N, C-alpha and C positions, 0 to 999 in steps of 0.2 A: 596549278589547275589539276584537278583529279582526272585521271585517264581511266579507260575501261578496265585495266588490269589492277587498279588500286582500289582500296576501300571507298565506297561511294560511287565507283565508276559505273556500276550497273544502273544506278539511279540516273546519272548523267546520260547514259546511253538510251534509257527509256525516254527521258525528256527530249533528247535530240531526235529520236525516232518519231515522237509525237509532233515535234515542230516540223519535221520533213513532211508529215502527213497533212497537218492542219495549217501550217504557216506559223509565224510568231505568236506565242501564247501570252495571255495577260499575266501581270505580275502576281495576281492572286492565285491562279492555278499553279504557278511556280512555287509559291510559298506553301500552298496546300501539300504539294508533293514533297518539298524539301523537309517539311516538319512532320507530316502525318502519314506519308505513304507507308502502308503496313509492311512492305518489304525493303525498308531502308530509310524511312523518314527519321528525322532527328529524335523525336519523342518516342517513336515506335521501337527504336533500337536501344533505348536507355538513356538518352541525353536528357538534361533538364536540371532542375533546382536541387541544391544540396551542398554539402561541404566537400569533404575529400572525395575525389573521383567524379565530381559533378561539374557543372558548367557555369552556374551562376547561383547567387543567393537571393532568395526572396525572404520576406519578413518572417514566415514561420520557421525557416532554417536558422535564423539568428539565435533562437532559443525558445523556451516555453512561454516567455513573457507575452509575446504577441497573442498567442492563443488565450492566455488568461484575460487579456483586455477584451478580445473578441467575445469571450464568454460573458463578460459584464455587459457588452453592447447587446448581445442576444437576450439577456435578461431584461434589459430596458425595453427592447422591441416586443418581447413577449408580454410585458406588462401593458404596453400601449395597445396591444391587440386584445386585451382582456384576459390574458393567461389561458389561451386555448389548450386543450389536451385532447388529441395529440398536437404538438407544436412541431411542424415540419420545417427543418432547416436543410436546404439543398446547397451544397458547395460545388460549384462548377469549376472544373480544372483542379480537382482535389489532389492530384499528384500522388505522392506516397502515403497520404493520409496524416501527415505531421500536424497540420492545423486541427483536424478533427480530434486527434489524440490529445492535444494540449487543451482543447476546449473541455474534453471529458475530464482530464486531470484537474482542471480548475473547479470542478463540482459546482456548476451554475445552479441557481435557484430553479431554473426551468428544467433541470435534469429529469425529474419524474415524468414530465410531459414530452421530453425531447425525442424526436425521431429524426435522425441525421442521415441524409442521402449524399454519398460521395459520388460525384459525376466525373469520370475520367475516361478519355478515349483510349489511352494506351493500356493494352491488356497486361503488359509487364508491370506498369504502375499499379493496376488494380490488384495484381498478385502480391505486390509489396504491401498494400494496405492491410492484408490479412496478417502480416507480421506484427503490426502495431495496434490492430483493433480486432475485436471479435465481431465479425460481420454476420448479419442474419439474412435469410431470404427476403427479397424485396417485398413479397406478398405479406410477410409477417410484419414488416416495419410500416408499410403503407396501408395494409388491409385487414388487420384483425377486426372482426365485426361481431356485434351481438344485437339481438332484438330484445328490447326491454320488455315489451308486451306483445302478445300475439297480434299479428297484423300491422305492427309498427315497423317503420323502416329501420334497418340495422344501423348501428352507430359504432364508431371506433371504440375499442376498449381503452379506457383511460389508465394512467398510472403505470404504464409498462416501461417507460423510459429510464435511462437513456438507451436507445437502440440505434444501431448503425447498419447501413447496407450500401451497396455499390452498384452503379449503373454506368453504361458507356454513353448515355445521353440523358437530357433532362427527362424527368418522369412524364409520362403521357397523360396524366390526369391533373385536373386543377386542384390546388391545395391552398390551405391557409398557413402562412408562415413567412419564412425568409429565404430568399435566394441570394447567396453570397458568392462573389467571384473576386479572388485576389490575383492580380496580374494574369488575367485570362484574355481580355480584349486585345492587348498588345500583341498577342501571338495568334490571333485569328487572321486568316488570309486577307490581304489588302492589295489594292491596285495603286499605281503611281502615275501621276500626271505631271507634265512639265510645261511651264509657260513659254510660249514662243511668240514670234512677231505676228503670227496668224491667229493666236488664241491659245488653246490648250492642246497639247499632244499627249497621247498615252505612251507610257514607257512599257514596251512589251519585251518578251524574252525570245530571242532568235538563236540560231546556231551558225557559227562560222564554217568555212570550208574545212577547217581542221577539226571540227567537232566540238569547239568550245561554245559555251553559252555566252551570248552577247546581247547588249541592249539594242532595241530597234524602236524608233519613234514613228508613230502613226497618228493621224488626226484623231482626237478623242471623240467618242460617240456622245451624243447629246445627253443620254441618260447618265453617263459617267460624270460629265461636267455638272449635271444637276445634283448628283449625290455629293459633290464636293461642298455644296452649300455656298453661302455668300462669301465672296473674297474681294479684296481690294483690286479694282481694275488696273491700278497703277503698278502692280507687282512687276518687277523686272524680268526680262527674258532669262530663262535658266532656272527660275524658281521651281522647286519640286514640292509637291504635297501628296499625302496619302489620301486615298479614297477607301473608306473602311466599311463597305456595305455589309460584309459578313458580321461585323460587330453590331451594326444596326439591326440586322436580321436576328442575331442572337438575342438582343434586348427585347425585340418584339415577341419572340418565342417565349422568353422568360416571363414577360408580362402575361401571356396567355395561360401560363401555368399557375398563376396566382388568382384565386378568387378574392382574397383579401390578404394584404401583407406588405412586405418591403423587399426591395432589391438593393443590395449593398455592393457597390463596385469600388475596388481599390486598384489604382493603376497609374502609370505615367500618363498624364494628360496635359494638353497645352492648347491655347487658342490657335486658330488658323494663322493669325498674325504672328504669334510666337514661332510656329512651325516654319512659316515662310522666311523668318530671319535666321534660321539655323543652318542654312545652306546644305540641306539634306542630312544634317546630323541627327534628325529624328529617326533615321533608319540605321539600325545597328545589328551587329552579329556578336555572338559570344561563344567561346569554347574554352573549357578548362579554366574558368574564372578569369579569362582574359578576353579582350576584344578579338573577334575573329577576323577572317579575311573579307574581301569584297562579297556582297550578298550572292552574286551568281557563281562564286567559287565554292567548291566543296559542298554542294547541297546534300543534306542528310547528316553532315558531320558538324554542323554548328547551328546555333539558334539564330533565327531571323525575327527581329522584333521592331515595332514602330510605336512611337508615342501616339496616344489616342487623341484625335482631334475633338476638342470639347464641344464646340458649337454644333457640328452635325450630329454628335451623339445626343445632345439635349433635344434637338429637333426630332430625332428618332424616338426618344423617350416620350415626347409630347404626342407624337402620332400614335404611340402604343398605349396611350391612356395613362401614362405614369406622371405622377406629380413629384417634382424635385423638392424634398423637404430639408436636405442638408447638403452642403458641399464645404469640405475643409481640406487642409493639408493633412497628411497622415499624422504628422507631429501633433497638430492641434486636436485631431480626433482622438488620438491615444490619450492625450492629457485630459480631455473632456470625459473620458471613461476610466480615469483613475490610475493611469500608469505611474504617476508620481507616488501615489499611495502604496501601490504594490512594490515599488522600489524601496520605499521607507520600511515597509513590512519585511522585505528581504534583508535589508541592512540590520534590522533588529534580530532576525533569525541568525544571521552571521555572528553578531555580537554574543548571542546566547550560546551558540553551538560551535564557535570557531575552535575551541579547545578539543572538540570531538573530531572535527574534520570530516564529518559524514556527508552524505549526498545532500541532505536538507540544508546543511550549512553552506556547502559549495554552491547550490542552486540559489540560495538567498544572496550570496555575494555577487553572483553573476548578473543579477537583475540590473544593477547599475550600468554595466557594460552593454547589456542588451538594449536598455532604454536609450543609451547614447546613440547606438547604431540605428535604432528604429525611428528616432526623432531627428536624425542628422539632416539639416536643411539642404545639404549638398548631395544627399543620397536618398535612402528610403523615406526619410521624413518629408521629402518633397512630393511624394505620391499624393494624388487627390483621392479623397473618399467621397463618393456620391451616394446618397441615400434617397431612393425613390419609394413612393407609397402608391399602392393601388387600392 
């Protein structure tokens, strides 16, 4: 357990002080602090996705192949929208900008129309985006306007893409295009409820006399149980489930940002029934590419993540006016958008250039290894890809 004199101890001390003032706090406020507190939260101090020196690997960190397939998917969605120019793609939870850079490198057909907005809460991560991308002022990416004739309403200037910019939250204006979120919803704050003989209890976070963070069970409020969605009334006592209201609120906010277009979500998802059978295994922590300690230990020093409950998420999408048009495993979605073709292309490049051993040859050879990781049914390939249209 982290103490006040150790790294992360100040964060624990602030949490304990809050608990002493307010009483036990919900699990969602605990996660918000542990992950996003500007003075010690996990993502604020540099934790997150990546390879050496990072904590976990998401699909973009496997290599450039994932971004190349995403570029193909964006081209398809652009075509379905009638090839608008500008074509606004907003990536929520963009991290270091790796996915955006790989989309750019893939040279998608929509490139001349592409205006790409990287949304990332962490100021440190936004600074890192400037290392891999040339970022423009947001007003230039979203707002270049011209009046075609005197008295006519100004219109966006076409043909300026690809252009990239960064924000700390979703754009505040309604846009035509795509909102993309890869492994975002699993890191949004969530509450936890536990089945008991009297119904549902909420798992709150309290403090022991020694200053440790501990679980406290209290009867769950009616609105918390309602947000859980339909569940089997015969679930045994001790069953724990996530209540992911922040994810539902984010989806509603994303829907409001679209006049016309698509929301593409890639994440760990499971039905409520599946979650109930995992004996709490849907709640995990990560640090240094290993499973971390218990969720209440070492806040700020490890990732805290939960599988996304699929049923409540679909209900939230319906309330937000979104229509589900696709749901696949990541493996199937990648195959539908040409990952096998890209692997074959890479193999041909390797055969042609292996004697040179240059970067193009090595990148071509690596596609097969990347594809295996991205489509692994026991790993990243089991992610769900959900495509909603507004």
